[in-house]
N, C-alpha and C positions, 0 to 999 in steps of 0.2 A: 281561590280557596276551594278545595274539594271537601264536601260535607256529606256525611252519612246522616240521613234523616229518617226517623221512625215516626209513625203517626202523621205522615204528611198529607193524607187525604182527609183528616179530621178537621174539626171546626177551626182550631188554632193553626194546625199545620198547613192547611190550604191557604190561609191568609199570609202565613210566614213565607211560603214559596214565592209570593209576589215580590218579596224583598230580596230574594236570592237569585234573581235572574242573571246577575253578573258572576255567579259562582257555579261550579259544577256540583250537581247534587246526585248522590246515590240514594234513591228512595226505596226503603223497605216496604213492601206491600204483598199481601197474600195473593192478590189478583192484579198483576201488571196491566192486563188489558183493560180492566175496569178502571184502574187508576189513570191510565192514559186518556180514557174518555172523560173522566171527572176533571182532569187537569188540562184539557185540550186548549183552553184559553190562557193558561199559565205557563205551560211547557214551551219554551222558546228554543228547544233543542239542547237544553242544558241539563236535562234530567235523565239519569240512567235508572232503570227499574230493576229491582232485585227482589226475588220471591222468598229468599231464605238466607239468614246469616250463616247457615251451614256451608254455603258456597264460598265463604271467605276463610282463609287460614290465619290472617292477621289484618291489621289496619294500617300497615306501613304506607299505603297510598292515600290515606285519609288525613286531612288536616284538622277536622273538627267533627264531633258527633253531637247531634241534638236528638234527644230521646223523648218523644211525646206520646209514645204508644200506651194504650191502656183501655180496658173495658170501661165504658161510661159508668160512673159510680152512682148516679142518681136515677137512671132510667128504669130500674126494676127493684122489686122488694128484695131485701137482703136475706134470701134463703141461704142455707149452708152452701148449696151448689153455686149460688151467685157470688157469695163472698169468696169462694175458692177461685172463681173465674176472674173476679176483680184483682185478687192478689197475684195469681199466676200470670195474668196478662201484663203486669208491671214488673214483677220480680224476675221472671224467667228470662225475658228479653234483656233486662238490665244485666243479669248475671252473664249472659252470653256476650254482651258488649264488653264487659269488664274482662272476660277471658281473652277476647280478641285483642284488647289493648295490652294486656300482659304478654301476649304472644308476639307483640310487635317490637322490633329493634328500634324503629323510629315511630313511636306512637303518636296519635293525635295530640295537638297542643292543648285542646280543651274538650271536656265532656260536659255538656249541659243536659241535665236530666230532670224529668218532671217530679213534682211533689204537689202539695196543696196546703192551704191554710188550715185544713182539717187536722193537720199535724198538732195544732195548739189546743183543739177542743174548746169547750165553752169557757170563756174568760169574762163573762158578764159585761159590765160597762167599762172595764179597765183597759186603757190603751196599752199596747205592747209592740215590741219590735222583734227582730230576729234573735236577740239575746235571751229571750224568755226560755227557761228550761221547763220541759214538760215531762211528767211521768203519768201516763194514763193507760187504762186498759180498754178504752173505747176503740171501736173498729177503725174509724178514719185515722186516728193517731197511729194505730198499729200498722196500718197499710203504709202510711207515709214514712214512719220511722224506719221500717225495714227496707223500704225502697231507697231511702237516702243512705242507709247503712251499706247496702250492696253497692250503690254507685260510688260511694266514698272510697271503696277499695281500689278504684282506678287512679286515685291521686298519687302523683309522683313528682319528681323534679321536672319531668318532661310534660306532664299532663295536669292541668288544673281542673277542678271539678266545681260546677255550680249547680245548685238545686233550685228549682222554680216552685216556690211555695205559692201556688196560684189561688187567687180569690175567685169571685164570680165574674166570669168574662162576659161582657156585654157586647153583642154584635147583631147585625141585622139579618144574618143568614144562618142562624143556629144558636146553640148554647142556651143559657137559662132564659134570656129575654124572650126568645121566640115562644117558649112554653108559658110565659107569664101573660102574653098579650090577650089571649082569647077572653078571659073573664072581664078584662077591662073594656074590650071592644063590645062585649055584651051588656056592659053597664053594671056589672056585679063585682068589680074589683075592690080590693081593700087590704088592710094589713093581715098578717098571719099571727094568731094569738094576740098578745097585748101589743105587738109591734115594737117592743123596746129592744129586741135583739139587734146587735150591730152586724152589718153586712159589708165585708170587705170586697169591693168591686173594682173592675178595671175595664176600660174601653178596649176592644179588640185591637185597635190600631196602636195603642200604647203597649199592649201586651207583646205584640210582635216586634215593635220598635225596641222594647226593653230586652227582648231575647237577642236581637242584633247587637245591642249595646254591650251585653255581656260577652257575646261572641268576639267583639272587636276590642274589648278593654282587657288588655293582657294581664292586669293585676287583679281582676275580679275573680273571687273564689268563695265557696261556701254557700250558705242558704240566703235566698233573697225573697222577701215578701213581694209577690207580683200583684200589687193592688194600689189603687190611687191613694194619695195622701190624706183624703178626707172620706173615711168610711161613714156610712149613714145608718140610722136605724131602719128596720123594715117599714116602720110607719112613715118615715120621711121618704124612703124610696118609693113606696106604693102611692103616696099622695103626689109625689113629683111625676111618677109615671102617668097617673090619672090626669093630672094637669096638662102634661105634654100631649096626651091623646085627646084632651078635651072631653073626658068621660067622667062619670060620677066616681066618688070614693066613699062608699057608704057601707059596704058589707065586709065585716071581719069574719075570718074563718077560725073557729076555736081550735086550740092546739090538739084537743082530743080527737077531733075529726080527722086531722092529718095523721095522727098516730094510728088510728084505725086503718086509714087508707094506705099508709106507707110503712107501717111497722117501725122497726128500729131506725130505718133510714130517714125518718122525720127529723132526726137530730141535725141533718144538713140544713133544715129550714129554721130551726129554733136555737141552735148553738150560737152564742153571741161572740163575735170575734172583731174587736176594734183594732185590727192590725195596721201597722204603719210601715211604709217602705223605706225604713231608715237607711239601709245599706245602699239601695238604688240611688236615693237622693244624695247621699254622701259621695257616691261615685261621680255625680254630676249629671245624672239622667234628668231630663226635663219632660214632665208629663204634658201632653197636649190637652188632656181632659182630666183635671184634678178634682173637679166638682161634678156632682151627679146631674144637675139640671142641664148644663150645656152638653154633657155627654148624651143624655137621652134625646135632647133636641136634635143633635147631629144625626143620631141613628134613626129617629122616628119622624122627624119633620123635614129636615133639609134633604133627606134621601128618599122621601116618599114621592 
């Protein structure tokens, strides 16, 4: 299979490439030379580096598209300029991909495009799946809803479209977990606010396996919650993390402190989303890490 991949040098994309070694990959990257260096242990000669989609007239030669590109949403305060950057980095590249699919006489059979559980906003303690209808003016929902709306335009009898409503991806070499470790290692870890907010998480290995499953399952389409079957509250997550690291779990961080530090983006830490991966499990996907304790042990103990 020949696959066009965006975001391939990022946290998820780099791990996904390890599963694509038997496929031909066209990797979109602003800096092909830097990408070659970054992926030197992953590239088995199956990766072609592309610095701009403008070099393509259509996608007739591409069997599948996986679109993971986007400015990190949690790395900086949400100033007006940063919000524009977050939106443009997702929407514009997706619009270009849709244009190329429409220009193709033999378009890709599948377009897998990013999204996030932020689509749902704060749902408190209520469990939900992909059927939940949301009408919100919060920034994360607006970003994801428009992102999915653009990608959906690629749908046709020849091309199925899947949206990855991704939760908190846990991995040893990046993502949210790496940012959480320092306070715990210093002995000052603990819950955020009252700790009752639900956190939809997924192990990085399950994340990339699930993407492959959607790639290879010809009847998969629509939105998928990319999160483990057992979301946990922030309090349970933080206590399990402390236990796994054999560190104290004593200091809680008040919500107002994080709101001062992060501004509007603090909602990423305090919105409660008890998301369930109903559609993935109904498709037959089996999670290797469905519960938080073995997932953290695998990432922090067995690999240390």
